[in-house]
N, C-alpha and C positions, 0 to 999 in steps of 0.2 A: 605740172599742177595736177596732171593725173595720177601720179603717183601718191601726191599728198591726199588726193581725194580718195582713194584707194584705202589708203592707212586709216583714213579717219572713218570710213565707212565699216571696216572692218573691227575697229577699236568700239565703234557705237552698235555693233552686233555683239562683240564680247561681254559689253557692259550689261546689254538687255539680259543675255544669258545668264550672266552672274546674278542680276535682279531677280530673274525668274527662278533661281536656284536658292538664292537666300530666303525667298518668299516661302516656297516649298518646304523647306527645313524648318522655318519657324512655325508655320502652321502644324506641321507634324510635331513639333515639341510641346504644344500647348497642352495641358494635362487634359481638357475635357475632350469628350468623345463626341464627334459630329453625329454619330448615329444614334446615341442616346438624345441629342437636343431636337433631332427630327423625329424620333420616335415619340418623344415626351417621356415623362416621369413614370407614367403608369404600364408602360410597353413591358410585355414580358420579353426573357432574354432571346427566346425564339425570333420574335418580332426585331428586337434589335441586331441579330446576329443576320436577319434577312436584309435589313436596311444595309448593314456593313458590306454584305456582298453585292447588292445592289450599287451602291457607291464605291466600289472595289478598293475598300480599306481592309479586306481580308488578303489581299495580295502583298507580296513581298515590296519594300520600298521601292526597290530599282524597277519592277514593274510599274508602281504608281508614278515613279519619277518620268518615266519614259513616255505613260500616257499623259501626264501632267504637261510634259513640254511639248508633246505633238498637239494636244488641245491647245495650249497658249500659241502655238504657230499658228493654227486657224482661227484664233479668236474664241475657242470653246472652253470656258470655265466652269461648266457644269450650270446646274439648277440652283438657283438662291433658295435657301431653305425658308427664309423668312416670307418672300413675296411668290415663291411656286412658279418664278418665270426664269429664262436664260439669264445669267448673271451679267452677260457682256450687252445684252438688250438694255438693262436695266442703267448699265454705265453711260451706254450711248444715248440713252433719253436725257441726262442731265450734263453729259460732256459739253455741249454747246454753251450751255448756261456759263460753266466755270471758264471756257473759253471766251465767253463775251466779257465776264468780269475782269479776266488778265488783261484782254486787248483795250477795255476801256481804262483800267488802271495805269497802264503802260502809257496811253495816249495822254491823260492828264499829266502823269509824272512829266513825259517830255514837253509838253506844253508849258509846264510851270518851270521845270528845272533848268532848260536851256537859257532863256532870257535872266534868270537869277545867277546861274554861273557865269554868263558872260558879263553880266553887271559888276560882280563881285571881282571878275579878272580885270577889267578897266579902271575898278575904283579899290585896287590891290592897297591892303593896308591903311586904308581909310574907314571913315565911321560906316558907310555901306558895306563894305567888304565884311568888316566885323560883325554887323548885324545878320547878314546872310549866313555867315559863317556858323555862327552861335546857333541861330535859328535852326540850322541844319542837323547840327549836333545833337541838339535838344530835341528835334523830332526825331532823329535815328533812334535815340535812346529809348523813346517811348515803347511800351508793350502793345502788340497790336489788339489783344483782346482788351485793354484797357481803353484804347483809343475808340475801339468799337462801342463800347459801353458807354463811355462818356458822350459820343455823338448820339446814341440812341436816347441817352436821357435828356440831352439839350434839345435836339432838334424833333424828337418823336413825343417825348413826354411832356416836357416843358412846354416847347413852342408851338407843338402839334401841327409841324409844318411838312414832315416827310414821314412815311410808313417806317415800322421798325422790324419789321419781317417779311418774309415771305418775296414774292417776284410777280405779284398782281398786276402792277402798273409799272411804267416806265421810271417813275420817280422813286420807285422801291430799289433802283439800282444807286442812287447817289451816296447814301451812307455806306455802303460796302465798298464801292469804288474809292470814295476818298479815305477809307480806312487802309485798303491795300495800296493805295498810291503814295501815301504820307511818306513812310520810309524811304520808298523807292525815289521820291523828291530829294529827300535829303542826300542820298548816296549820288545821286546823279548830278546834283548842283554841285558838290565837292569835287566830283570828277571832271565836269566841264571846267570848272575854275581851275583845277590842277593841271589840265590839260593843256588848257590855254596859257597859263603862266609856264609851263614847259617849254613852249615852243617861240614864244615872243622874243627869248634870247638867242634864237638860232640866226645863221648868217642869213640866210634869204628874206628875215624880217628885216634884219638890219639893212639888207639892199633894197628892199620894197621902200623903207622909209628914207633912204637916200634918194630915191628917184623923185621924191617930193608928193607922195601918195598920202592922203590924209589917214590918221590913225584908225578911222572907223573902216576905211577900205582896207586897209593893212590886216586889222584882227578879223574881219568878217570875211575876206574873199582870200588871204593867205595864210593865215594863222590857224582860223576855224576848221579849214580843211582837213589838215592833220591833226588838230587837237581832238577832232571828234571821232578818229578811228576807234580808239578804245572805248569811246561813249556809246557807238554803235553797237560795239560787242557786247557792253555791259547791258543795254537794252535787250538784246536777244536773250542772253543768259537770264537777266531778272524777269523775262516773261516767261521763260521755262520754269523757272522758281514760282511764279505765280500760280502757273497752271498746276502744280503740286503742292504749293505752300498756302493755299487759300483755307484750308482746313479750320482754322481758328476763325478767320472772319465769316466762313460760310455757316459755322456752327454758332456763332454768336448772333447771326441776323436771320438764323433758319433760312438761310438762302439754299435753293435746291441745286445744290452742284454735287461735284464727285468727292469734294470733302466733306459735306454733310453727311453723304451716303455712305463714305469709308466710316465717318465716326458711328453711325447708326448701326453698320454692319458687325463691327468690332463689337459694341455693347450687346449684340443680340448673337455674337458669334457666329455669324453667317459666313463660314470661312471660304466658302466659294465666291461668294462678293466681295469679301475682302481681298482675295487674292487678284480678282479681275480691276478692281480699283487701284491697288498697288502697281500692278503690271502696266496697266493704261497710263498712270500718273508717271511712272518711271519711263515709260515708252515716250510720252510727250515730251519730257525734259530732256531726253537723250536724242531725239531728232530735232528739236529746237537748238539744243547745243551743237550738233552736227553741222547745220545749217548756218549758224555763227561762226565755227570755225572756218567752212568752208567760204563764206562772205568776209572773213578777216583775212584768210589768205589771199583772196583777191584783191583786197582792198590795200593791204600792206605786202608788197612783193618782199619786204625782208623777211617776214614769217615765212612767206612761202619758200624761200630759197633757204633758209635756216632749217626747215623740215627736211 
């Protein structure tokens, strides 16, 4: 288990280094000059040159890269051109909102999808199973931005029940949470159903039934324990994806999270803030994936031994 953990940690570090490098290269390939954006269109060439020197843009790319990586390790991505504050501080202010949105979305998805997947597995190839399967496929195919707009139109504009933007009250979380949870509910429901159907034909399930145990005990006690191992992994992976993939939802609902901050920083070409947002999102995703890998290796000895 120790060797498995070390390999996973080293892989996570390598992935983070790769993300930091790719972000550095992409930002440098953008044709706009950050110094011109900071100085303004009326700035003189001398003023632009001074700002470029202060930002370190006059140095060779290798020197810039080393300084950028060193700053990323310390959590220092420079000053935001738009807000005039450290980029990392701005990200840290809104990161809890995104984490809350992801946590509530995952929680709602687990609460809804586990019973639906279990019900579909117990009623396989029956009317209930077909309804659940069809509904999950339909829900998964819906674009996230369209779902958000429709929910906003119905519950905010037509029924006047929920706020459509911001985070001024707890009920403002309802529509964004439902929007991010719906596709996850569809995926998790199908995964729960398929996992249960995969193990119900195993020998130990047949033995449990031969002992005279009720079907409910067989499914909930024996089958679900092994069937839910990949489901637990999926929950962790989806939580990491929600941390970095809530950009559309946060933008639609003007939700003050990392995704909305990233979009606004891209539109204003605030490169320091863009770098901070992307690296933090990637780091959160990699860390969650690392924890899931370690948990999976602990829950399923076959995976640990195979590695």
